[in-house]
C-alpha positions, 0 to 999 in steps of 0.5 A: 269823015275818013277824008276829013281825017286824012285832010288834017293828017296831011296838013299836020304832016306839011306843018311838021315838014315846014318846021323841020326845014326851019329848025330841024327835026324835033322829037315830041319831048323836045317840042314840048320842052322848047315850046315852054322855053319859048313861052318863058323867053317870050315873057322875059324879052317881051316885058324887057322890051316894053320896060326898056322903051318905057324907061327911056321915055320915063327917064327923059320925063324925070331926068332928061335924055341928055343924062342917059350916058351917065345912067348907063355908067351908073348901071355898070357900077350897080350891077357889080354887087347884084352879080355877087348876090346872084353868084351866091344864090347859084351856090345855095338855091336850086335853078328853078328857085332862082327864077322865083327869087329874081323874077318876083323881086323885079316884079315887085320892084317895077310895081313900086317904081310905078307907084312912086312915079304916079305919086310923086313926092318932093323927096324924090328930087336930090342934090347929088343927081339931076332930076328925079331919083325915080328916073335913075332907079328905073333906068338901073333896074330895067338895065340890070333886069335885062342882064340877070333875068335873061342871062339866067334863062340862057344859063338854064338852057345851056345846062339842060340842052345838048349841042345837037338839040340846041342847034334845033331848039335855040332858033325856035326859042328866038323866033317865038320870043320875037313875037313877044317883043313885036307885040309889046313894042306895038303896044308902045306905039299905041301908048296914048290910047292904052296908057303908060301905067297900064303898059308898065303894070302889064310888064310887071305881071309878065315877069311874075308869071315866068317862074310858074312856066319854069315849074310847068317845064320841069314837071312835064318834060322827061328828065332825059330831055333836060340834059346837057352834053354828058361830060359837062354834067359829070362834075363834082358838086362843090361850092366855089367862091363868089369870084369864081366866075371872074377868075375863070373869065380872067384865066381862060382865053375861050371865055374872054373870046365869048366876052368879046362876041357877047358884048362888043356889039353893045358899044356900037349899038349904044352909040348908034341908038344915042345918036338916033335918040338925040336926032329924034328928040328934036322932032318928037318933043313930048313924052308920048310922041317920043315913047311912040317913036321908040316903040316904032323903032322897037317894033321895026327891029323886032319884026325884022328880027322875027323874019330873020329868026324864022327864015334865016337863023336855023338854016344858016347855023346848020348850013354854014356853022358857028364860026361863019355866023360869029364872023358874019355879024361884025362884018355886016355891022361894019358895013352898015355903020360905015353907011352912016358916015356918008348920010347921017340922017335920022332915017339912015341911023334908024335903019342902021341901029335897027338892022344891027340890033335885029341881027344881034338878037337872031344871029349873034345871040343864038350862036353865042349861047351855043358857045356855053354848052362845052363848059362847066356849071360854074362857067354857065352860071357864074362866068356867064353872069359876069359877062352878061351883066358887068361885061354888057354894062361895061360895053354900054358904059364904054359906048356911053362914055363916047356919047357923054363926051360929045353929047352937046355937039351932035355933028361930032357925036355922029362923026367920032362915034361912028369912027369909034364903032368901026374901031371896035368892030375890027377887034370884034371880027378878029376875036370872033374868028379865033373863038369860033375855031376853038369852039369847033375844036372843043365839040370835035374833041368832046372837051369842056372849059372848066 
């Protein structure tokens, strides 16, 4: 028996060393913390990707994919009052209770949408919007969920994690989170067997579970492990206005830089994904086959993202630093987008969108979240909400505007959409270098943006 015990101890040591190589050494408390955070993130992004793919198929069924650019613009308008409500809640509600209010509200909303979709009524068809209004509500709801709920999670992480710990733990969170997205997008490829309503209901349940995992995190992880950088936590607790986040964003160049690196890639991805969907819609003509194609896209994207998160993100961030990663993403994206000009086929655009999307999840996003650590609470929760919600919606709206102009002319959409993407990337790469330089200076001098 001692030999058996020795065998398991040896294997445990090897696994521990493997994790150390991937993410760096994590203490026992850090491992517990980031494991629960990874489960939370997996539930959020897994349900979001499932709903994201299904909502495209549902929108096409009820309204028509050609109207998708207008839906993105509408979501940009609707997100403004939602962010104001969120900002108010930040001042009045404890962090863990924010998860309860937001996740429960969206879980109920998604359940109501499913009921209305499966019990159609004539009143759902209006004269002021094309098609069925449930399609428009679904699109806006899923888009806003992706901004607010996932944005809240990372604001929570930035307020409870120091810089050194984040460089080890964030790649772990993204790696495990990708397992959720791979699982859900794989389910979508089997939608004809599992059922559209079953998948949608499962996503609603996953969102509902999130607050309970957060409560488990807060009750089992020691308080000293749930601390951000010391200087960012020493602040007076005073209430600020609804537009405090917007004021900080408009007056701090560092935060404007975060806005650019957080959202400009959305312009590029929005254009490429719409090009891909328009090409795919000519081949996959039914709701189920189109949803399965989108599921395959999501599955491939997230498998690639998982592989990079597992073997690339942590090592690259720790080896080359934040600024290198910030600049690397737009340069790689520019190279990939350029390829679509020379061969604008479905397979090439599919691959380009897949690689860009995967890198956004596992290279740009983890590094972007590190940028919030040397900032105040108002920046982490209020400014971040404007960036993640309105900024992201604004970038998608910009990309959608380009798509809407050329929606009825596919060759022009591919040519001019790609040129617009390259123009955006040139600005994005320049800003990434500048904001990465300022981040390094803030960490070195132990200063914060407030």
